[in-house]
ROGU-715623 format. One line per field, with one value per residue: residue number from 1; residue in one letter; x, y, z of N, C-alpha, C in turn. Coordinates in steps of 0.1 Angstrom, whole numbers, plus 5000, padded with zeros to 4 digits. Layout:
! ROGU-715623
k = (NUM;...)
r = (a;...)
n.east = (X;...)
n.north = (Y;...)
n.up = (Z;...)
ca.east = (X;...)
ca.north = (Y;...)
ca.up = (Z;...)
c.east = (X;...)
c.north = (Y;...)
c.up = (Z;...)
END
This chain:
! ROGU-715623
k = (1;2;3;4;5;6;7;8;9;10;11;12;13;14;15;16;17;18;19;20;21;22;23;24;25;26;27;28;29;30;31;32;33;34;35;36;37;38;39;40;41;42;43;44;45;46;47;48;49;50;51;52;53;54;55;56;57;58;59;60;61;62;63;64;65;66;67;68;69;70;71;72;73;74;75;76;77;78;79;80;81;82;83;84;85;86;87;88;89;90;91;92;93;94;95;96;97;98;99;100;101;102;103;104;105;106;107;108;109;110;111;112;113;114;115;116;117;118;119;120;121;122;123;124;125;126;127;128;129;130;131;132;133;134;135;136;137;138;139;140;141;142;143;144;145;146;147;148;149;150;151;152;153;154;155;156;157;158;159;160;161;162;163;164;165;166;167;168;169;170;171;172;173;174;175;176;177;178;179;180;181;182;183;184;185;186;187;188;189;190;191;192;193;194;195;196;197;198;199;200;201;202;203;204;205;206;207;208;209;210;211;212;213;214;215;216;217;218;219;220;221;222;223;224;225;226;227;228;229;230;231;232;233;234;235;236;237;238;239;240;241;242;243;244;245;246;247;248;249;250;251;252;253;254;255;256;257;258;259;260;261;262;263;264;265;266;267;268;269;270;271;272;273;274;275;276;277;278;279;280;281;282;283;284)
r = (x;x;x;x;x;x;x;x;x;x;x;x;x;x;x;x;x;x;x;x;x;x;x;x;x;x;x;x;x;x;x;x;x;x;x;x;x;x;x;x;x;x;x;x;x;x;x;x;x;x;x;x;x;x;x;x;x;x;x;x;x;x;x;x;x;x;x;x;x;x;x;x;x;x;x;x;x;x;x;x;x;x;x;x;x;x;x;x;x;x;x;x;x;x;x;x;x;x;x;x;x;x;x;x;x;x;x;x;x;x;x;x;x;x;x;x;x;x;x;x;x;x;x;x;x;x;x;x;x;x;x;x;x;x;x;x;x;x;x;x;x;x;x;x;x;x;x;x;x;x;x;x;x;x;x;x;x;x;x;x;x;x;x;x;x;x;x;x;x;x;x;x;x;x;x;x;x;x;x;x;x;x;x;x;x;x;x;x;x;x;x;x;x;x;x;x;x;x;x;x;x;x;x;x;x;x;x;x;x;x;x;x;x;x;x;x;x;x;x;x;x;x;x;x;x;x;x;x;x;x;x;x;x;x;x;x;x;x;x;x;x;x;x;x;x;x;x;x;x;x;x;x;x;x;x;x;x;x;x;x;x;x;x;x;x;x;x;x;x;x;x;x;x;x;x;x;x;x;x;x;x;x;x;x)
n.east = (7238;7244;7264;7252;7231;7250;7261;7236;7231;7256;7245;7228;7241;7260;7240;7226;7250;7258;7232;7238;7263;7248;7232;7249;7268;7248;7236;7258;7264;7248;7243;7267;7270;7255;7272;7292;7283;7269;7288;7313;7314;7296;7270;7274;7275;7261;7234;7207;7180;7170;7152;7132;7132;7138;7164;7179;7189;7209;7215;7225;7232;7208;7197;7211;7220;7197;7192;7206;7205;7176;7179;7199;7184;7162;7174;7182;7161;7148;7165;7170;7144;7135;7161;7152;7127;7131;7153;7127;7112;7126;7143;7125;7100;7074;7060;7036;7025;7051;7043;7024;7036;7054;7043;7030;7052;7063;7043;7045;7061;7053;7033;7026;7046;7031;7008;7019;7030;7003;6989;7006;7007;6978;6976;6998;7013;6990;6991;7017;7016;6997;7005;7032;7028;7026;7029;7025;7025;7042;7069;7106;7106;7083;7091;7113;7101;7081;7100;7113;7095;7092;7116;7115;7106;7128;7149;7143;7137;7162;7176;7167;7170;7198;7201;7193;7204;7223;7242;7235;7251;7263;7248;7236;7264;7267;7244;7250;7271;7262;7250;7221;7191;7179;7211;7225;7212;7220;7249;7258;7243;7232;7261;7275;7258;7261;7277;7254;7231;7242;7243;7216;7209;7223;7205;7186;7195;7202;7170;7161;7173;7168;7140;7112;7080;7069;7076;7076;7052;7050;7071;7070;7087;7100;7126;7142;7168;7180;7161;7148;7115;7103;7096;7111;7131;7139;7168;7162;7138;7132;7143;7119;7098;7100;7110;7089;7079;7100;7115;7126;7160;7170;7187;7177;7165;7188;7202;7186;7192;7219;7215;7206;7227;7245;7232;7231;7258;7262;7248;7263;7284;7282;7279;7298;7318;7302;7303;7329;7331;7317;7333;7357;7349;7340;7362;7374)
n.north = (0500;0527;0519;0505;0524;0547;0532;0528;0558;0563;0543;0559;0579;0569;0564;0584;0597;0577;0583;0606;0604;0584;0598;0617;0608;0590;0611;0622;0599;0600;0626;0633;0621;0636;0661;0656;0651;0674;0691;0707;0734;0747;0737;0744;0777;0782;0800;0796;0777;0749;0722;0709;0711;0711;0706;0705;0728;0728;0752;0764;0785;0809;0794;0795;0821;0830;0817;0822;0857;0855;0842;0861;0885;0875;0871;0898;0913;0897;0889;0913;0920;0897;0896;0918;0910;0889;0906;0919;0903;0888;0907;0932;0934;0932;0906;0895;0904;0892;0868;0866;0870;0850;0827;0828;0833;0808;0797;0803;0788;0766;0764;0749;0749;0750;0765;0790;0796;0796;0817;0837;0835;0840;0866;0883;0882;0891;0923;0931;0928;0953;0972;0979;0983;0958;0934;0907;0898;0877;0870;0881;0897;0892;0864;0869;0885;0863;0843;0857;0861;0831;0828;0837;0823;0803;0827;0841;0825;0810;0832;0845;0824;0825;0852;0852;0833;0846;0859;0874;0886;0908;0924;0935;0947;0967;0980;0991;1007;1034;1028;1032;1006;1000;1005;0988;0964;0964;0970;0953;0928;0920;0917;0898;0875;0869;0848;0830;0844;0846;0821;0812;0829;0810;0789;0800;0806;0786;0778;0794;0789;0759;0759;0747;0746;0769;0792;0784;0789;0816;0827;0826;0810;0805;0804;0827;0851;0863;0890;0920;0923;0901;0866;0840;0813;0793;0771;0747;0746;0743;0716;0700;0711;0697;0673;0653;0647;0640;0616;0585;0579;0599;0621;0647;0639;0631;0657;0672;0658;0666;0691;0688;0679;0703;0722;0707;0708;0735;0744;0730;0739;0766;0762;0748;0778;0795;0781;0778;0810;0814;0798;0808;0833;0822;0817;0840)
n.up = (5979;5972;5950;5934;5923;5916;5893;5875;5870;5860;5833;5822;5811;5799;5776;5769;5753;5736;5718;5706;5695;5677;5663;5653;5632;5617;5603;5594;5576;5561;5543;5535;5508;5489;5491;5482;5454;5447;5449;5474;5475;5457;5470;5497;5488;5465;5455;5446;5450;5432;5434;5424;5403;5363;5359;5385;5414;5440;5462;5495;5505;5507;5526;5548;5556;5564;5585;5606;5604;5613;5637;5651;5650;5665;5691;5697;5704;5717;5740;5756;5764;5780;5799;5809;5825;5841;5861;5869;5878;5899;5914;5915;5920;5936;5957;5953;5926;5913;5923;5902;5877;5874;5865;5842;5824;5827;5815;5788;5779;5775;5756;5725;5697;5673;5676;5683;5657;5644;5657;5650;5620;5620;5633;5633;5608;5590;5603;5596;5575;5565;5581;5569;5540;5523;5499;5507;5544;5555;5564;5569;5587;5603;5613;5628;5649;5661;5672;5689;5704;5716;5724;5748;5775;5780;5784;5804;5828;5831;5835;5860;5877;5883;5892;5917;5926;5933;5961;5989;6006;5988;5976;5997;6007;5987;5989;6015;6009;6002;5976;5953;5954;5922;5911;5924;5919;5885;5888;5902;5912;5887;5871;5890;5884;5854;5841;5841;5829;5808;5798;5793;5772;5751;5750;5745;5716;5709;5708;5690;5666;5660;5657;5636;5627;5633;5627;5600;5592;5595;5578;5554;5535;5514;5487;5492;5493;5520;5528;5550;5547;5531;5520;5531;5537;5561;5575;5589;5579;5552;5554;5567;5549;5523;5525;5531;5508;5491;5467;5479;5483;5462;5448;5453;5483;5496;5499;5514;5534;5537;5543;5568;5580;5579;5600;5622;5622;5623;5648;5666;5664;5673;5700;5711;5708;5725;5750;5752;5756;5778;5794;5798;5810;5835;5844;5847)
ca.east = (7227;7252;7269;7239;7226;7261;7260;7221;7235;7265;7247;7222;7251;7264;7231;7224;7262;7255;7223;7245;7273;7245;7225;7260;7269;7233;7237;7274;7267;7231;7246;7278;7268;7249;7277;7304;7277;7271;7301;7307;7313;7281;7265;7268;7278;7253;7223;7195;7175;7152;7156;7123;7135;7143;7173;7179;7203;7206;7226;7218;7232;7201;7190;7219;7216;7186;7187;7216;7199;7165;7185;7207;7169;7153;7181;7184;7149;7143;7171;7169;7131;7140;7166;7145;7116;7137;7153;7119;7105;7137;7146;7121;7084;7064;7061;7025;7032;7058;7039;7016;7039;7064;7038;7026;7063;7063;7032;7048;7072;7047;7026;7034;7051;7025;7001;7031;7024;6989;6985;7012;6999;6960;6972;7008;7013;6981;6994;7028;7011;6989;7015;7045;7022;7030;7017;7024;7033;7046;7081;7118;7109;7075;7095;7118;7090;7075;7112;7119;7080;7094;7126;7116;7106;7144;7158;7137;7137;7174;7184;7162;7175;7210;7199;7184;7216;7237;7249;7227;7259;7268;7240;7239;7276;7265;7235;7258;7280;7255;7243;7204;7185;7182;7224;7228;7211;7228;7264;7263;7236;7233;7277;7274;7248;7265;7277;7237;7229;7248;7237;7205;7212;7228;7196;7174;7203;7193;7157;7157;7179;7164;7124;7110;7067;7061;7086;7074;7036;7049;7078;7062;7085;7103;7135;7149;7182;7172;7156;7134;7102;7102;7094;7121;7134;7150;7174;7147;7116;7136;7136;7104;7087;7101;7110;7078;7079;7111;7116;7138;7173;7169;7195;7167;7165;7202;7203;7181;7199;7229;7213;7205;7242;7250;7220;7236;7272;7265;7247;7276;7299;7276;7276;7311;7324;7296;7305;7344;7333;7317;7345;7364;7342;7340;7377;7380)
ca.north = (0505;0536;0512;0502;0540;0555;0524;0536;0570;0557;0535;0567;0592;0562;0562;0599;0599;0570;0582;0618;0598;0581;0609;0626;0593;0587;0625;0621;0587;0604;0640;0632;0616;0649;0672;0648;0647;0688;0700;0715;0753;0748;0734;0756;0791;0782;0810;0795;0764;0745;0704;0700;0717;0699;0712;0713;0734;0729;0763;0766;0801;0817;0794;0800;0836;0836;0814;0834;0867;0850;0835;0872;0894;0875;0874;0915;0919;0888;0890;0923;0920;0891;0898;0929;0900;0882;0913;0925;0892;0888;0920;0943;0932;0927;0892;0888;0908;0884;0854;0861;0871;0835;0814;0835;0830;0797;0791;0804;0778;0752;0767;0744;0755;0752;0774;0805;0798;0796;0833;0846;0836;0849;0881;0889;0879;0906;0935;0936;0936;0964;0984;0983;0982;0943;0925;0894;0897;0865;0877;0874;0900;0881;0851;0871;0885;0851;0834;0865;0855;0818;0822;0845;0817;0801;0833;0847;0815;0808;0843;0844;0813;0830;0864;0844;0826;0857;0860;0882;0901;0914;0934;0945;0955;0979;0989;0997;1017;1037;1025;1028;0997;1002;1007;0976;0952;0964;0969;0943;0918;0912;0909;0884;0865;0870;0834;0824;0851;0840;0802;0817;0836;0802;0780;0809;0803;0770;0769;0799;0785;0747;0762;0753;0747;0784;0802;0779;0795;0828;0833;0823;0796;0809;0803;0838;0852;0868;0906;0917;0922;0893;0857;0834;0802;0789;0758;0738;0746;0740;0699;0704;0711;0690;0656;0640;0643;0637;0601;0581;0573;0610;0636;0658;0635;0632;0667;0676;0654;0673;0704;0686;0679;0718;0726;0702;0712;0747;0744;0725;0753;0778;0757;0750;0788;0803;0773;0788;0822;0808;0792;0823;0844;0819;0819;0854)
ca.up = (5973;5966;5943;5923;5918;5907;5881;5868;5868;5843;5824;5816;5809;5787;5771;5757;5746;5725;5709;5706;5685;5664;5656;5646;5623;5609;5599;5581;5561;5552;5543;5527;5493;5481;5489;5471;5439;5440;5454;5489;5470;5454;5483;5509;5487;5456;5460;5442;5457;5430;5442;5421;5385;5349;5359;5401;5419;5453;5468;5505;5512;5512;5541;5560;5560;5567;5595;5610;5606;5621;5648;5656;5654;5676;5701;5700;5705;5734;5755;5765;5771;5782;5810;5821;5829;5851;5868;5877;5885;5907;5923;5917;5919;5950;5961;5947;5914;5909;5918;5888;5860;5868;5863;5832;5819;5824;5804;5774;5780;5779;5745;5714;5685;5663;5684;5680;5643;5640;5660;5643;5609;5618;5637;5630;5595;5583;5608;5591;5561;5570;5587;5558;5529;5519;5494;5519;5555;5559;5559;5577;5604;5609;5620;5640;5661;5669;5671;5697;5718;5716;5735;5766;5784;5786;5789;5821;5837;5837;5840;5871;5884;5886;5898;5928;5933;5939;5977;5995;6012;5978;5970;6013;6005;5979;5999;6029;6005;5995;5960;5956;5950;5911;5906;5932;5909;5874;5890;5914;5911;5867;5865;5891;5875;5843;5839;5844;5820;5794;5800;5791;5759;5747;5756;5734;5704;5703;5702;5678;5653;5661;5653;5622;5627;5637;5612;5585;5594;5589;5570;5538;5530;5498;5494;5487;5499;5533;5533;5562;5543;5518;5525;5533;5539;5569;5573;5595;5572;5544;5556;5572;5537;5511;5530;5529;5492;5484;5470;5488;5475;5453;5452;5466;5498;5500;5500;5528;5551;5541;5549;5581;5587;5583;5607;5630;5628;5627;5662;5674;5668;5685;5716;5716;5710;5735;5759;5756;5763;5790;5803;5801;5816;5846;5849;5854)
c.east = (7235;7258;7259;7233;7239;7261;7247;7226;7245;7259;7236;7228;7255;7255;7231;7236;7263;7240;7228;7254;7264;7236;7236;7264;7258;7236;7248;7273;7256;7237;7256;7277;7264;7259;7290;7299;7278;7280;7297;7307;7299;7268;7260;7273;7270;7240;7206;7190;7164;7153;7144;7122;7138;7160;7181;7191;7198;7217;7218;7221;7226;7195;7197;7220;7207;7183;7198;7209;7188;7166;7190;7191;7164;7159;7185;7172;7146;7149;7167;7154;7130;7147;7158;7134;7124;7141;7140;7110;7116;7136;7137;7109;7080;7059;7046;7021;7041;7049;7026;7025;7050;7055;7033;7039;7065;7053;7032;7057;7062;7035;7032;7035;7043;7011;7006;7026;7017;6984;6993;7010;6980;6963;6986;7008;7004;6988;7003;7026;7006;6997;7025;7040;7029;7024;7016;7033;7036;7061;7094;7112;7094;7078;7105;7110;7088;7088;7116;7108;7088;7104;7127;7114;7120;7151;7155;7142;7153;7180;7180;7163;7188;7211;7194;7194;7228;7232;7242;7239;7266;7260;7238;7249;7274;7258;7243;7267;7275;7246;7224;7206;7190;7200;7230;7226;7216;7242;7265;7257;7239;7252;7276;7268;7251;7267;7261;7232;7231;7242;7224;7201;7216;7217;7183;7182;7199;7180;7154;7159;7171;7146;7121;7094;7064;7068;7081;7056;7037;7059;7076;7071;7094;7118;7143;7159;7170;7174;7143;7121;7105;7100;7105;7119;7147;7157;7166;7134;7123;7138;7125;7094;7087;7108;7100;7075;7091;7113;7133;7151;7175;7180;7189;7165;7177;7204;7195;7188;7215;7224;7209;7216;7250;7244;7229;7250;7272;7259;7255;7287;7296;7279;7294;7321;7316;7297;7321;7340;7331;7324;7353;7363;7341;7356;7383;7373)
c.north = (0518;0526;0508;0517;0547;0545;0528;0551;0573;0551;0549;0580;0582;0565;0575;0601;0591;0576;0597;0612;0591;0588;0614;0611;0591;0600;0625;0614;0595;0617;0643;0628;0626;0659;0672;0652;0664;0694;0708;0730;0754;0747;0746;0772;0791;0792;0803;0775;0758;0728;0702;0702;0706;0700;0716;0718;0731;0737;0763;0778;0809;0811;0798;0805;0835;0828;0824;0847;0866;0853;0852;0879;0889;0877;0890;0918;0907;0888;0904;0923;0908;0888;0909;0924;0899;0894;0917;0914;0888;0898;0930;0944;0926;0910;0886;0890;0896;0868;0850;0866;0861;0828;0814;0831;0815;0790;0791;0791;0766;0750;0762;0753;0755;0763;0788;0806;0802;0814;0841;0850;0842;0864;0888;0894;0892;0920;0937;0939;0946;0976;0987;0982;0969;0941;0911;0898;0887;0869;0870;0881;0897;0870;0855;0876;0871;0842;0844;0859;0843;0819;0829;0838;0811;0813;0842;0834;0814;0819;0847;0838;0817;0841;0859;0837;0838;0859;0875;0894;0907;0925;0943;0952;0965;0990;1001;1009;1028;1035;1022;1013;0989;0997;0992;0965;0954;0967;0959;0929;0907;0908;0899;0874;0865;0857;0827;0830;0847;0825;0806;0818;0818;0793;0788;0806;0790;0768;0780;0794;0769;0751;0758;0750;0759;0790;0795;0786;0809;0837;0832;0815;0794;0809;0813;0841;0862;0884;0910;0916;0915;0880;0851;0820;0797;0772;0743;0736;0739;0721;0697;0699;0704;0674;0650;0635;0641;0618;0597;0577;0589;0616;0647;0655;0639;0648;0675;0672;0658;0687;0701;0683;0691;0722;0719;0707;0725;0749;0737;0739;0763;0774;0757;0765;0791;0798;0778;0801;0823;0805;0799;0833;0838;0820;0830;0857)
c.up = (5965;5950;5926;5913;5910;5891;5872;5865;5855;5833;5814;5813;5797;5774;5762;5753;5736;5714;5703;5690;5673;5655;5643;5632;5614;5596;5584;5575;5551;5544;5535;5510;5485;5483;5481;5460;5435;5442;5466;5485;5465;5460;5487;5501;5471;5463;5454;5444;5449;5429;5431;5400;5376;5354;5375;5401;5436;5461;5484;5510;5519;5531;5553;5565;5567;5583;5609;5608;5612;5636;5658;5660;5664;5692;5707;5703;5714;5745;5761;5772;5781;5800;5821;5830;5845;5862;5876;5886;5901;5920;5926;5924;5932;5949;5950;5932;5907;5909;5908;5875;5860;5863;5848;5822;5813;5815;5792;5771;5771;5764;5732;5701;5673;5661;5682;5664;5642;5644;5657;5629;5609;5624;5630;5618;5587;5588;5597;5574;5555;5573;5573;5547;5519;5509;5500;5530;5558;5554;5572;5591;5613;5620;5629;5650;5668;5674;5686;5711;5723;5727;5749;5775;5791;5791;5803;5829;5841;5843;5858;5878;5892;5895;5914;5936;5940;5954;5979;6003;6002;5978;5988;6015;6001;5983;6008;6026;6000;5982;5964;5950;5933;5905;5913;5924;5895;5876;5898;5910;5895;5866;5878;5892;5859;5835;5834;5831;5807;5789;5792;5776;5752;5743;5743;5718;5698;5700;5696;5667;5650;5657;5642;5618;5625;5628;5599;5582;5588;5582;5557;5530;5514;5499;5485;5495;5507;5527;5545;5562;5528;5528;5522;5542;5553;5566;5576;5583;5561;5543;5562;5559;5526;5517;5529;5516;5487;5481;5474;5480;5462;5455;5463;5483;5503;5507;5510;5536;5552;5544;5568;5590;5590;5594;5616;5637;5632;5638;5671;5677;5675;5698;5721;5717;5722;5747;5765;5761;5775;5804;5811;5810;5831;5855;5856;5865)
END
């Protein structure tokens, strides 16, 4: 029985690897032709995207910068809130309160992206327009807020699990030395759970940079250079918004596959860098 189960686990692992390799090869084969035709420099560093113009241009620098700024903004807003929520649930809140807050956070993870986008479009976008006196509230700022809310469940769940895994002896020793409960939480528990907290941030980054539907509804989906209060387009929304009407075999369609390839490599690079940092942190 153990040999059979071992073979099943091995097969499942191989299948997962094959899927990743298949996606990688498919994106490379589909994305390279457009990059060769447009030119790598013009494609990556061009500032104008006009795929349906009489003289089409395929510069994706605005999409790259928008994705970077939007993800960074979501992390800046979402990580402190998510970490504090995890600390509250794990170390501060009474059991009854924690029993209410935890399911509410889990419920956030189950809400479809389109619902976040719909609420953002109906509530957040008009509010941004009114508060800041803008002609249109569908901006990078609105997208950052929506993304910050969407990454909260990942950060809270993984961080809470890491905090709960900290040995009680660490905290008891800190309290025995005269530290207060809050001092123990921030100077002992949080540092001891740092690798798990960092892993939650990695998951949050992956969720933020890969989101399409919600931000398409609140960001305006216009190929502008990124600015906090302008309508913008992300790498993901560029592919999602044009793929449905791009002619098969056209340069526009191939360029969209090239955007998907850039996004794929971008996410892979972020994962490699962050996992390397996590490994160094664990080794220390």
